[in-house]
N, CA, C and O atoms as a Tinker XYZ file with bonds, in Angstrom:
   292  protein
     1  N      0.837000   -1.179000    0.000000    73     2
     2  CA     0.000000    0.000000    0.000000    64     1     3
     3  C      0.882000    1.243000    0.000000    63     2     4     5
     4  O      1.897000    1.286000    0.695000    81     3
     5  N      0.506000    2.236000   -0.764000    73     3     6
     6  CA     1.272000    3.473000   -0.836000    64     5     7
     7  C      1.103000    4.282000    0.443000    63     6     8     9
     8  O      0.040000    4.278000    1.063000    81     7
     9  N      2.177000    4.978000    0.826000    73     7    10
    10  CA     2.106000    5.885000    1.970000    64     9    11
    11  C      1.456000    7.186000    1.540000    63    10    12    13
    12  O      1.578000    7.611000    0.391000    81    11
    13  N      0.773000    7.802000    2.469000    73    11    14
    14  CA     0.143000    9.088000    2.197000    64    13    15
    15  C      0.569000   10.051000    3.289000    63    14    16    17
    16  O      0.556000    9.708000    4.472000    81    15
    17  N      0.950000   11.273000    2.885000    73    15    18
    18  CA     1.337000   12.288000    3.855000    64    17    19
    19  C      0.592000   13.586000    3.545000    63    18    20    21
    20  O      0.081000   13.785000    2.443000    81    19
    21  N      0.548000   14.453000    4.541000    73    19    22
    22  CA    -0.008000   15.797000    4.359000    64    21    23
    23  C      1.128000   16.784000    4.562000    63    22    24    25
    24  O      1.948000   16.627000    5.467000    81    23
    25  N      1.168000   17.788000    3.725000    73    23    26
    26  CA     2.237000   18.780000    3.800000    64    25    27
    27  C      1.613000   20.166000    3.787000    63    26    28    29
    28  O      0.740000   20.450000    2.967000    81    27
    29  N      2.053000   21.022000    4.688000    73    27    30
    30  CA     1.607000   22.415000    4.688000    64    29    31
    31  C      2.633000   23.237000    3.917000    63    30    32    33
    32  O      3.834000   23.168000    4.181000    81    31
    33  N      2.138000   24.013000    2.961000    73    31    34
    34  CA     3.007000   24.843000    2.136000    64    33    35
    35  C      2.713000   26.310000    2.393000    63    34    36    37
    36  O      1.565000   26.678000    2.643000    81    35
    37  N      3.736000   27.150000    2.336000    73    35    38
    38  CA     3.473000   28.587000    2.373000    64    37    39
    39  C      2.573000   28.946000    1.186000    63    38    40    41
    40  O      2.631000   28.297000    0.142000    81    39
    41  N      1.757000   29.963000    1.345000    73    39    42
    42  CA     0.775000   30.334000    0.319000    64    41    43
    43  C      1.425000   30.549000   -1.042000    63    42    44    45
    44  O      0.906000   30.084000   -2.056000    81    43
    45  N      2.550000   31.247000   -1.072000    73    43    46
    46  CA     3.215000   31.537000   -2.351000    64    45    47
    47  C      3.676000   30.251000   -3.036000    63    46    48    49
    48  O      3.550000   30.112000   -4.253000    81    47
    49  N      4.209000   29.317000   -2.258000    73    47    50
    50  CA     4.667000   28.052000   -2.830000    64    49    51
    51  C      3.484000   27.239000   -3.354000    63    50    52    53
    52  O      3.580000   26.604000   -4.405000    81    51
    53  N      2.381000   27.260000   -2.629000    73    51    54
    54  CA     1.178000   26.559000   -3.077000    64    53    55
    55  C      0.648000   27.129000   -4.387000    63    54    56    57
    56  O      0.246000   26.378000   -5.275000    81    55
    57  N      0.648000   28.465000   -4.509000    73    55    58
    58  CA     0.200000   29.095000   -5.759000    64    57    59
    59  C      1.110000   28.711000   -6.916000    63    58    60    61
    60  O      0.642000   28.389000   -8.008000    81    59
    61  N      2.414000   28.747000   -6.667000    73    59    62
    62  CA     3.375000   28.380000   -7.711000    64    61    63
    63  C      3.179000   26.929000   -8.127000    63    62    64    65
    64  O      3.212000   26.614000   -9.317000    81    63
    65  N      2.977000   26.055000   -7.166000    73    63    66
    66  CA     2.752000   24.637000   -7.460000    64    65    67
    67  C      1.488000   24.444000   -8.298000    63    66    68    69
    68  O      1.503000   23.695000   -9.275000    81    67
    69  N      0.410000   25.104000   -7.931000    73    67    70
    70  CA    -0.839000   24.968000   -8.696000    64    69    71
    71  C     -0.691000   25.521000  -10.112000    63    70    72    73
    72  O     -1.181000   24.925000  -11.071000    81    71
    73  N     -0.015000   26.659000  -10.236000    73    71    74
    74  CA     0.214000   27.244000  -11.564000    64    73    75
    75  C      1.022000   26.299000  -12.441000    63    74    76    77
    76  O      0.674000   26.056000  -13.597000    81    75
    77  N      2.110000   25.767000  -11.877000    73    75    78
    78  CA     2.966000   24.846000  -12.629000    64    77    79
    79  C      2.211000   23.579000  -12.981000    63    78    80    81
    80  O      2.383000   23.032000  -14.070000    81    79
    81  N      1.383000   23.113000  -12.071000    73    79    82
    82  CA     0.574000   21.924000  -12.307000    64    81    83
    83  C     -0.342000   22.124000  -13.513000    63    82    84    85
    84  O     -0.426000   21.262000  -14.388000    81    83
    85  N     -1.021000   23.260000  -13.552000    73    83    86
    86  CA    -1.905000   23.547000  -14.692000    64    85    87
    87  C     -1.100000   23.665000  -15.978000    63    86    88    89
    88  O     -1.502000   23.144000  -17.018000    81    87
    89  N      0.042000   24.354000  -15.904000    73    87    90
    90  CA     0.883000   24.560000  -17.088000    64    89    91
    91  C      1.375000   23.227000  -17.662000    63    90    92    93
    92  O      1.383000   23.037000  -18.878000    81    91
    93  N      1.782000   22.312000  -16.788000    73    91    94
    94  CA     2.322000   21.021000  -17.229000    64    93    95
    95  C      1.236000   19.978000  -17.487000    63    94    96    97
    96  O      1.499000   18.941000  -18.096000    81    95
    97  N      0.027000   20.252000  -17.027000    73    95    98
    98  CA    -1.044000   19.273000  -17.186000    64    97    99
    99  C     -0.844000   18.050000  -16.311000    63    98   100   101
   100  O     -1.233000   16.941000  -16.679000    81    99
   101  N     -0.237000   18.255000  -15.153000    73    99   102
   102  CA     0.007000   17.157000  -14.212000    64   101   103
   103  C     -0.632000   17.488000  -12.874000    63   102   104   105
   104  O     -0.865000   18.656000  -12.562000    81   103
   105  N     -0.911000   16.474000  -12.098000    73   103   106
   106  CA    -1.459000   16.681000  -10.761000    64   105   107
   107  C     -0.383000   17.260000   -9.844000    63   106   108   109
   108  O      0.808000   17.006000  -10.023000    81   107
   109  N     -0.826000   18.039000   -8.865000    73   107   110
   110  CA     0.134000   18.606000   -7.913000    64   109   111
   111  C      0.861000   17.495000   -7.160000    63   110   112   113
   112  O      2.052000   17.618000   -6.873000    81   111
   113  N      0.159000   16.421000   -6.840000    73   111   114
   114  CA     0.794000   15.317000   -6.109000    64   113   115
   115  C      1.913000   14.683000   -6.933000    63   114   116   117
   116  O      2.930000   14.261000   -6.381000    81   115
   117  N      1.730000   14.617000   -8.242000    73   115   118
   118  CA     2.770000   14.048000   -9.105000    64   117   119
   119  C      4.013000   14.942000   -9.107000    63   118   120   121
   120  O      5.140000   14.449000   -9.054000    81   119
   121  N      3.798000   16.247000   -9.168000    73   119   122
   122  CA     4.926000   17.184000   -9.159000    64   121   123
   123  C      5.667000   17.105000   -7.831000    63   122   124   125
   124  O      6.898000   17.119000   -7.806000    81   123
   125  N      4.927000   17.023000   -6.725000    73   123   126
   126  CA     5.557000   16.909000   -5.404000    64   125   127
   127  C      6.352000   15.612000   -5.317000    63   126   128   129
   128  O      7.466000   15.609000   -4.791000    81   127
   129  N      5.798000   14.506000   -5.825000    73   127   130
   130  CA     6.521000   13.218000   -5.820000    64   129   131
   131  C      7.820000   13.313000   -6.603000    63   130   132   133
   132  O      8.867000   12.865000   -6.133000    81   131
   133  N      7.756000   13.900000   -7.807000    73   131   134
   134  CA     8.956000   14.040000   -8.639000    64   133   135
   135  C     10.007000   14.907000   -7.950000    63   134   136   137
   136  O     11.197000   14.589000   -7.969000    81   135
   137  N      9.559000   16.001000   -7.343000    73   135   138
   138  CA    10.489000   16.893000   -6.646000    64   137   139
   139  C     11.135000   16.185000   -5.460000    63   138   140   141
   140  O     12.332000   16.337000   -5.219000    81   139
   141  N     10.351000   15.418000   -4.726000    73   139   142
   142  CA    10.874000   14.691000   -3.573000    64   141   143
   143  C     11.859000   13.607000   -4.007000    63   142   144   145
   144  O     12.900000   13.430000   -3.374000    81   143
   145  N     11.543000   12.885000   -5.074000    73   143   146
   146  CA    12.466000   11.868000   -5.591000    64   145   147
   147  C     13.788000   12.503000   -6.008000    63   146   148   149
   148  O     14.858000   11.983000   -5.692000    81   147
   149  N     13.712000   13.621000   -6.715000    73   147   150
   150  CA    14.922000   14.315000   -7.158000    64   149   151
   151  C     15.751000   14.758000   -5.963000    63   150   152   153
   152  O     16.965000   14.559000   -5.942000    81   151
   153  N     15.108000   15.354000   -4.974000    73   151   154
   154  CA    15.805000   15.808000   -3.773000    64   153   155
   155  C     16.486000   14.646000   -3.065000    63   154   156   157
   156  O     17.653000   14.750000   -2.687000    81   155
   157  N     15.775000   13.548000   -2.882000    73   155   158
   158  CA    16.336000   12.404000   -2.162000    64   157   159
   159  C     17.479000   11.752000   -2.931000    63   158   160   161
   160  O     18.435000   11.279000   -2.316000    81   159
   161  N     17.405000   11.714000   -4.249000    73   159   162
   162  CA    18.504000   11.173000   -5.055000    64   161   163
   163  C     19.746000   12.043000   -4.908000    63   162   164   165
   164  O     20.858000   11.529000   -4.785000    81   163
   165  N     19.557000   13.361000   -4.921000    73   163   166
   166  CA    20.691000   14.278000   -4.797000    64   165   167
   167  C     21.332000   14.183000   -3.425000    63   166   168   169
   168  O     22.524000   14.454000   -3.283000    81   167
   169  N     20.572000   13.807000   -2.424000    73   167   170
   170  CA    21.074000   13.728000   -1.059000    64   169   171
   171  C     21.552000   12.330000   -0.680000    63   170   172   173
   172  O     21.915000   12.097000    0.473000    81   171
   173  N     21.557000   11.402000   -1.627000    73   171   174
   174  CA    21.962000   10.029000   -1.316000    64   173   175
   175  C     23.447000    9.991000   -0.969000    63   174   176   177
   176  O     24.204000   10.844000   -1.433000    81   175
   177  N     23.880000    9.020000   -0.164000    73   175   178
   178  CA    25.290000    8.923000    0.235000    64   177   179
   179  C     26.250000    8.856000   -0.953000    63   178   180   181
   180  O     27.352000    9.401000   -0.881000    81   179
   181  N     25.857000    8.205000   -2.030000    73   179   182
   182  CA    26.740000    8.123000   -3.198000    64   181   183
   183  C     26.971000    9.507000   -3.787000    63   182   184   185
   184  O     28.070000    9.801000   -4.259000    81   183
   185  N     25.960000   10.352000   -3.767000    73   183   186
   186  CA    26.090000   11.700000   -4.307000    64   185   187
   187  C     26.834000   12.624000   -3.344000    63   186   188   189
   188  O     27.285000   13.696000   -3.747000    81   187
   189  N     26.966000   12.225000   -2.089000    73   187   190
   190  CA    27.623000   13.068000   -1.099000    64   189   191
   191  C     29.118000   13.203000   -1.392000    63   190   192   193
   192  O     29.735000   14.194000   -1.001000    81   191
   193  N     29.699000   12.227000   -2.069000    73   191   194
   194  CA    31.122000   12.293000   -2.395000    64   193   195
   195  C     31.325000   13.259000   -3.559000    63   194   196   197
   196  O     30.672000   13.109000   -4.592000    81   195
   197  N     32.208000   14.243000   -3.421000    73   195   198
   198  CA    32.440000   15.201000   -4.509000    64   197   199
   199  C     32.834000   14.534000   -5.822000    63   198   200   201
   200  O     32.405000   14.976000   -6.888000    81   199
   201  N     33.639000   13.481000   -5.763000    73   199   202
   202  CA    34.075000   12.809000   -6.990000    64   201   203
   203  C     32.889000   12.218000   -7.747000    63   202   204   205
   204  O     32.901000   12.175000   -8.977000    81   203
   205  N     31.879000   11.769000   -7.035000    73   203   206
   206  CA    30.700000   11.202000   -7.680000    64   205   207
   207  C     29.943000   12.266000   -8.458000    63   206   208   209
   208  O     29.392000   11.992000   -9.524000    81   207
   209  N     29.920000   13.473000   -7.924000    73   207   210
   210  CA    29.179000   14.555000   -8.578000    64   209   211
   211  C     29.816000   14.983000   -9.892000    63   210   212   213
   212  O     29.116000   15.470000  -10.781000    81   211
   213  N     31.136000   14.812000  -10.036000    73   211   214
   214  CA    31.823000   15.227000  -11.271000    64   213   215
   215  C     32.362000   14.037000  -12.047000    63   214   216   217
   216  O     33.169000   14.197000  -12.963000    81   215
   217  N     31.922000   12.861000  -11.683000    73   215   218
   218  CA    32.403000   11.625000  -12.292000    64   217   219
   219  C     32.307000   11.654000  -13.819000    63   218   220   221
   220  O     33.211000   11.178000  -14.505000    81   219
   221  N     31.238000   12.200000  -14.344000    73   219   222
   222  CA    31.042000   12.243000  -15.793000    64   221   223
   223  C     32.034000   13.180000  -16.480000    63   222   224   225
   224  O     32.192000   13.114000  -17.699000    81   223
   225  N     32.702000   14.045000  -15.727000    73   223   226
   226  CA    33.665000   14.979000  -16.306000    64   225   227
   227  C     35.102000   14.454000  -16.277000    63   226   228   229
   228  O     35.945000   14.914000  -17.047000    81   227
   229  N     35.379000   13.510000  -15.406000    73   227   230
   230  CA    36.743000   13.014000  -15.235000    64   229   231
   231  C     37.232000   12.381000  -16.529000    63   230   232   233
   232  O     36.615000   11.457000  -17.058000    81   231
   233  N     38.345000   12.892000  -17.026000    73   231   234
   234  CA    38.943000   12.389000  -18.256000    64   233   235
   235  C     38.320000   12.952000  -19.518000    63   234   236   237
   236  O     38.651000   12.503000  -20.616000    81   235
   237  N     37.434000   13.914000  -19.394000    73   235   238
   238  CA    36.747000   14.430000  -20.580000    64   237   239
   239  C     37.427000   15.649000  -21.194000    63   238   240   241
   240  O     37.005000   16.122000  -22.249000    81   239
   241  N     38.459000   16.158000  -20.557000    73   239   242
   242  CA    39.153000   17.338000  -21.069000    64   241   243
   243  C     40.555000   16.978000  -21.547000    63   242   244   245
   244  O     41.189000   16.069000  -21.012000    81   243
   245  N     41.021000   17.688000  -22.539000    73   243   246
   246  CA    42.384000   17.479000  -23.033000    64   245   247
   247  C     43.227000   18.680000  -22.620000    63   246   248   249
   248  O     42.810000   19.824000  -22.797000    81   247
   249  N     44.406000   18.422000  -22.073000    73   247   250
   250  CA    45.271000   19.508000  -21.620000    64   249   251
   251  C     46.180000   20.004000  -22.737000    63   250   252   253
   252  O     46.754000   21.089000  -22.634000    81   251
   253  N     46.314000   19.222000  -23.798000    73   251   254
   254  CA    47.234000   19.587000  -24.863000    64   253   255
   255  C     48.633000   19.039000  -24.621000    63   254   256   257
   256  O     49.473000   19.062000  -25.521000    81   255
   257  N     48.883000   18.554000  -23.433000    73   255   258
   258  CA    50.184000   17.960000  -23.113000    64   257   259
   259  C     50.146000   16.474000  -23.449000    63   258   260   261
   260  O     49.109000   15.826000  -23.305000    81   259
   261  N     51.279000   15.939000  -23.897000    73   259   262
   262  CA    51.298000   14.498000  -24.175000    64   261   263
   263  C     51.139000   13.707000  -22.874000    63   262   264   265
   264  O     51.391000   14.218000  -21.783000    81   263
   265  N     50.731000   12.494000  -23.011000    73   263   266
   266  CA    50.561000   11.623000  -21.857000    64   265   267
   267  C     51.926000   11.302000  -21.282000    63   266   268   269
   268  O     52.715000   10.605000  -21.919000    81   267
   269  N     52.217000   11.795000  -20.096000    73   267   270
   270  CA    53.525000   11.590000  -19.479000    64   269   271
   271  C     53.739000   10.137000  -19.072000    63   270   272   273
   272  O     54.876000    9.721000  -18.846000    81   271
   273  N     52.694000    9.383000  -18.978000    73   271   274
   274  CA    52.820000    7.979000  -18.588000    64   273   275
   275  C     53.149000    7.084000  -19.775000    63   274   276   277
   276  O     53.292000    5.873000  -19.604000    81   275
   277  N     53.271000    7.643000  -20.962000    73   275   278
   278  CA    53.554000    6.827000  -22.143000    64   277   279
   279  C     54.959000    6.239000  -22.117000    63   278   280   281
   280  O     55.191000    5.168000  -22.679000    81   279
   281  N     55.891000    6.921000  -21.477000    73   279   282
   282  CA    57.278000    6.451000  -21.475000    64   281   283
   283  C     57.544000    5.524000  -20.292000    63   282   284   285
   284  O     58.466000    5.762000  -19.513000    81   283
   285  N     56.771000    4.509000  -20.159000    73   283   286
   286  CA    56.988000    3.561000  -19.074000    64   285   287
   287  C     57.920000    2.444000  -19.550000    63   286   288   289
   288  O     58.080000    2.235000  -20.753000    81   287
   289  N     58.512000    1.753000  -18.636000    73   287   290
   290  CA    59.498000    0.729000  -18.988000    64   289   291
   291  C     58.883000   -0.598000  -19.200000    63   290   292
   292  O     59.586000   -1.562000  -19.503000    81   291
């Protein structure tokens, strides 16, 4: 069975949520679920490590210098 919670939102946030809901054609509960999933994924222990956050960038840049490790014995 799915869990159900109640959340109190400041008036301005509630208006923004309803406006966005109408604009996207999605239920407010769906938008809240997506936002919560995104937040929890970003806060996961794997994401807490700085290297994990830039993992996709590691090795993606060229310095213009030759590979110094090429002259191995």
